[in-house]
C-alpha positions in Angstrom: -7.0 -4.2 -2.4 -7.9 -4.5 1.2 -6.8 -1.5 3.2 -6.5 -1.5 7.0 -7.3 -5.1 7.5 -6.6 -4.6 11.2 -9.7 -2.4 11.5 -12.2 -5.2 11.1 -14.7 -5.0 13.9 -14.9 -8.7 14.3 -11.4 -10.4 14.5 -12.8 -13.6 13.0 -13.4 -11.6 9.8 -9.7 -11.1 9.4 -9.1 -14.8 9.6 -12.0 -15.5 7.1 -10.7 -12.9 4.6 -7.2 -14.4 4.7 -8.6 -18.0 4.4 -10.7 -17.0 1.4 -7.8 -15.3 -0.3 -5.6 -18.3 0.3 -8.2 -20.6 -1.2 -8.6 -18.3 -4.2 -5.1 -19.4 -5.3 -6.6 -22.8 -6.3 -9.0 -21.2 -8.8 -8.3 -22.3 -12.3 -10.2 -19.8 -14.4 -9.3 -16.6 -12.5 -5.9 -15.3 -11.5 -6.2 -13.1 -8.4 -3.7 -11.0 -6.7 -4.5 -9.2 -3.5 -2.8 -6.3 -1.8 -3.5 -6.1 1.9 -2.5 -3.3 4.3 -2.6 -3.4 8.0 -0.9 -2.2 11.1 1.5 -4.7 12.6 -1.0 -5.9 15.3 -0.5 -9.2 17.0 -3.8 -10.9 15.9 -3.3 -10.0 12.3 0.4 -11.2 12.4 -0.7 -14.5 14.0 -3.3 -15.0 11.2 -0.6 -14.4 8.5 1.7 -16.9 10.3 -0.8 -19.6 9.5 -0.3 -18.9 5.7 2.7 -20.6 4.1 5.4 -18.1 3.1 5.1 -19.3 -0.5 1.6 -17.8 -0.7 2.3 -14.3 0.5 5.1 -11.7 0.6 5.5 -9.3 3.5 6.6 -5.7 2.9 7.1 -3.8 6.1 7.1 -0.1 5.5 9.4 0.7 8.4 12.0 -1.7 7.2 12.1 -0.4 3.7 14.9 2.0 2.6 13.8 5.6 3.1 15.2 6.3 -0.4 12.9 3.7 -1.9 9.8 5.1 -0.1 10.7 8.7 -1.0 11.1 7.6 -4.7 7.7 5.9 -4.6 6.2 9.1 -3.1 7.9 11.2 -5.7 6.5 9.2 -8.6 3.0 9.3 -7.0 3.1 13.0 -6.4 4.5 13.9 -9.8 1.9 11.8 -11.6 -1.1 13.2 -9.8 0.2 16.8 -9.7 0.7 16.5 -13.5 -3.0 15.5 -13.9 -4.1 18.4 -11.7 -1.9 20.8 -13.8 -3.5 19.6 -17.0 -7.1 19.6 -15.6 -6.8 23.1 -14.3 -4.7 24.4 -17.2 -1.9 25.5 -14.8 1.6 26.5 -15.9 3.5 23.3 -16.9 6.1 23.8 -14.2 3.5 23.9 -11.4 4.0 23.3 -8.4 7.7 23.2 -9.0 10.5 20.9 -7.9 11.1 22.7 -4.7 7.5 22.3 -3.5 7.5 18.6 -4.5 10.7 18.0 -2.5 9.1 19.8 0.5 5.9 17.7 0.2 8.1 14.5 0.1 10.0 15.7 3.2 6.7 16.5 5.0 5.5 12.9 4.5 8.3 11.6 6.8 8.4 8.4 4.7 4.8 7.6 5.3 3.2 6.6 2.0 -0.4 6.0 3.1 
């Protein structure tokens, strides 16, 4: 996973990272999948335009259905809150469905 690709100090680094990941597809002994996140800035978008569509899939958070994003956030929160509940020996119902719904609402659809 490469998070916040757009935050590279040197813009050439973005191009190099993308080129290396594209070339990695030709590896025969290793299967590599990469997950990249970045803000939709022009230089990064231009670099992605140089890669054939068959080699990458774009998912734009703001164009995703809010129901899908909220569902993903729900799964994430329930999973990690369950771990916290077990580790801290809290009541099995903690923090409760109402609190989880409120947390999801507070995220405003941003799953970062």
